[in-house]
Backbone as numpy.savetxt, mean C-alpha at the origin, in Angstrom:
# Nx Ny Nz CAx CAy CAz Cx Cy Cz
14.91 -3.23 22.22 14.05 -2.26 22.85 14.70 -0.88 22.85
16.04 -0.83 22.88 16.69 0.49 22.84 16.30 1.26 21.59
16.13 0.53 20.50 15.77 1.18 19.24 14.34 1.70 19.29
13.43 0.93 19.88 12.03 1.31 19.90 11.68 2.23 21.08
12.36 2.06 22.20 12.12 2.89 23.38 13.45 3.38 23.94
14.11 4.32 23.26 15.43 4.76 23.71 15.40 5.42 25.09
14.25 5.91 25.50 14.15 6.55 26.81 14.16 5.55 27.96
14.06 4.26 27.65 14.08 3.23 28.68 12.69 3.01 29.26
12.65 2.67 30.54 11.37 2.47 31.20 10.78 1.09 30.99
11.53 0.16 30.43 11.04 -1.19 30.21 11.91 -2.16 31.00
11.35 -3.31 31.38 12.17 -4.29 32.12 13.24 -4.89 31.22
14.24 -5.44 31.83 15.31 -6.10 31.07 14.73 -7.26 30.28
15.27 -7.49 29.08 14.76 -8.55 28.23 15.66 -9.77 28.38
15.10 -10.81 28.94 15.82 -12.07 29.13 14.77 -13.17 29.30
15.07 -14.38 28.85 14.09 -15.46 29.02 14.04 -15.91 30.48
13.49 -15.05 31.29 13.36 -15.32 32.73 11.95 -14.90 33.15
11.61 -15.12 34.38 10.26 -14.76 34.82 10.07 -13.24 34.95
9.87 -12.58 33.84 9.49 -11.17 33.83 8.43 -11.00 32.75
7.76 -9.87 32.68 6.65 -9.73 31.71 7.04 -9.99 30.26
8.23 -9.60 29.87 8.65 -9.80 28.48 9.21 -11.20 28.27
9.98 -11.71 29.21 10.59 -13.02 29.08 9.58 -14.13 28.86
8.41 -14.03 29.48 7.38 -15.05 29.30 6.85 -15.08 27.87
6.97 -13.97 27.17 6.43 -13.90 25.80 7.47 -14.26 24.73
8.74 -14.35 25.08 9.79 -14.60 24.09 9.57 -15.90 23.33
9.05 -16.93 23.97 8.85 -18.21 23.28 7.72 -18.12 22.24
6.90 -17.08 22.32 5.76 -16.93 21.39 6.11 -16.12 20.15
7.27 -15.52 20.12 7.64 -14.68 18.98 8.00 -15.58 17.79
7.45 -15.27 16.65 7.79 -16.02 15.44 7.88 -15.05 14.26
8.51 -15.48 13.23 8.63 -14.68 12.03 8.07 -15.44 10.84
7.62 -14.70 9.86 7.04 -15.30 8.67 7.66 -14.62 7.45
8.09 -15.40 6.49 8.57 -14.88 5.21 7.51 -15.19 4.17
7.07 -14.19 3.44 6.08 -14.39 2.39 6.71 -14.07 1.05
6.40 -14.86 0.06 6.84 -14.59 -1.29 5.60 -14.20 -2.10
5.61 -13.00 -2.62 4.48 -12.53 -3.42 4.64 -13.08 -4.83
3.64 -13.79 -5.30 3.72 -14.41 -6.62 2.82 -13.74 -7.64
1.91 -12.91 -7.18 1.02 -12.21 -8.12 0.48 -10.96 -7.44
0.06 -10.04 -8.24 -0.54 -8.81 -7.73 -1.68 -8.39 -8.63
-2.64 -7.73 -8.05 -3.79 -7.27 -8.82 -4.21 -5.92 -8.26
-4.39 -4.96 -9.13 -4.77 -3.62 -8.71 -6.11 -3.24 -9.32
-6.73 -2.28 -8.72 -8.02 -1.82 -9.21 -7.98 -0.31 -9.30
-8.37 0.21 -10.43 -8.48 1.65 -10.58 -9.85 2.07 -10.09
-9.89 3.12 -9.33 -11.17 3.64 -8.88 -11.32 5.02 -9.49
-12.31 5.15 -10.31 -12.57 6.41 -10.99 -13.74 7.09 -10.30
-13.46 8.22 -9.65 -14.52 8.94 -8.94 -15.42 9.70 -9.89
-16.65 9.30 -9.93 -17.61 10.03 -10.77 -17.98 11.36 -10.16
-17.56 11.59 -8.92 -17.83 12.88 -8.30 -16.82 13.94 -8.72
-15.79 13.55 -9.46 -14.80 14.51 -9.97 -15.37 15.23 -11.19
-14.91 16.44 -11.36 -15.40 17.22 -12.50 -14.84 16.65 -13.80
-15.50 16.96 -14.88 -15.03 16.49 -16.19 -13.61 16.97 -16.48
-13.29 18.27 -16.24 -11.90 18.71 -16.49 -10.88 17.93 -15.64
-11.25 17.61 -14.41 -10.33 16.84 -13.56 -10.10 15.45 -14.15
-11.16 14.79 -14.59 -11.00 13.45 -15.17 -10.23 13.52 -16.48
-10.40 14.59 -17.26 -9.63 14.74 -18.49 -8.15 14.93 -18.17
-7.85 15.64 -17.08 -6.46 15.80 -16.64 -5.86 14.46 -16.24
-6.64 13.65 -15.52 -6.17 12.31 -15.14 -5.89 11.48 -16.39
-6.78 11.56 -17.38 -6.59 10.81 -18.63 -5.30 11.24 -19.32
-5.02 12.55 -19.31 -3.78 13.04 -19.94 -2.55 12.54 -19.18
-2.63 12.50 -17.86 -1.48 12.05 -17.07 -1.25 10.54 -17.20
-2.30 9.79 -17.50 -2.13 8.35 -17.68 -1.32 8.03 -18.94
-1.16 8.99 -19.81 -0.33 8.80 -21.01 1.16 8.88 -20.67
1.52 9.60 -19.63 2.93 9.87 -19.32 3.78 8.62 -19.11
3.39 7.68 -18.22 4.28 6.54 -18.00 4.40 5.62 -19.21
3.35 5.51 -20.02 3.41 4.69 -21.21 3.33 3.20 -20.96
2.87 2.81 -19.78 2.72 1.38 -19.50 1.39 0.91 -20.02
1.31 -0.36 -20.35 0.10 -0.94 -20.93 -1.10 -0.78 -19.98
-0.89 -1.00 -18.69 -2.00 -0.89 -17.75 -2.54 0.53 -17.69
-1.66 1.54 -17.82 -2.12 2.92 -17.81 -2.91 3.23 -19.07
-2.53 2.64 -20.17 -3.26 2.85 -21.42 -4.67 2.30 -21.31
-4.81 1.10 -20.73 -6.14 0.51 -20.56 -6.99 1.34 -19.60
-6.37 1.83 -18.53 -7.10 2.66 -17.57 -7.56 3.95 -18.24
-6.70 4.51 -19.09 -7.06 5.75 -19.80 -8.23 5.50 -20.75
-8.19 4.39 -21.47 -9.28 4.07 -22.39 -10.60 3.93 -21.65
-10.56 3.30 -20.48 -11.76 3.13 -19.68 -12.30 4.49 -19.23
-11.40 5.35 -18.75 -11.80 6.67 -18.28 -12.39 7.51 -19.42
-11.75 7.48 -20.58 -12.26 8.23 -21.73 -13.61 7.69 -22.17
-13.79 6.36 -22.07 -15.08 5.78 -22.40 -16.18 6.29 -21.48
-15.86 6.48 -20.20 -16.83 7.03 -19.27 -17.19 8.46 -19.64
-16.23 9.18 -20.19 -16.46 10.57 -20.56 -17.10 10.69 -21.94
-17.26 9.56 -22.64 -17.83 9.58 -23.98 -16.86 10.09 -25.03
-15.56 10.01 -24.75 -14.56 10.54 -25.69 -13.87 9.44 -26.48
-14.13 8.18 -26.17 -13.47 7.11 -26.92 -14.38 5.91 -27.01
């Protein structure tokens, strides 16, 4: 609690009859292992054509396969590919 509330003002933390102590038995932790991920590109059609062309140009910079596919999709929307 010192880390979260350095100014104090909280009761002592101990497994005894106090507001926090009654909740200590309910605290649990969970470890998750991420095994897959999936992302979605959202292309705003409300953006101007020059803005979308700029995005398409920037998608070339990282050179990753997913960026290339996203760029092809965006250019297809613009009628350029």
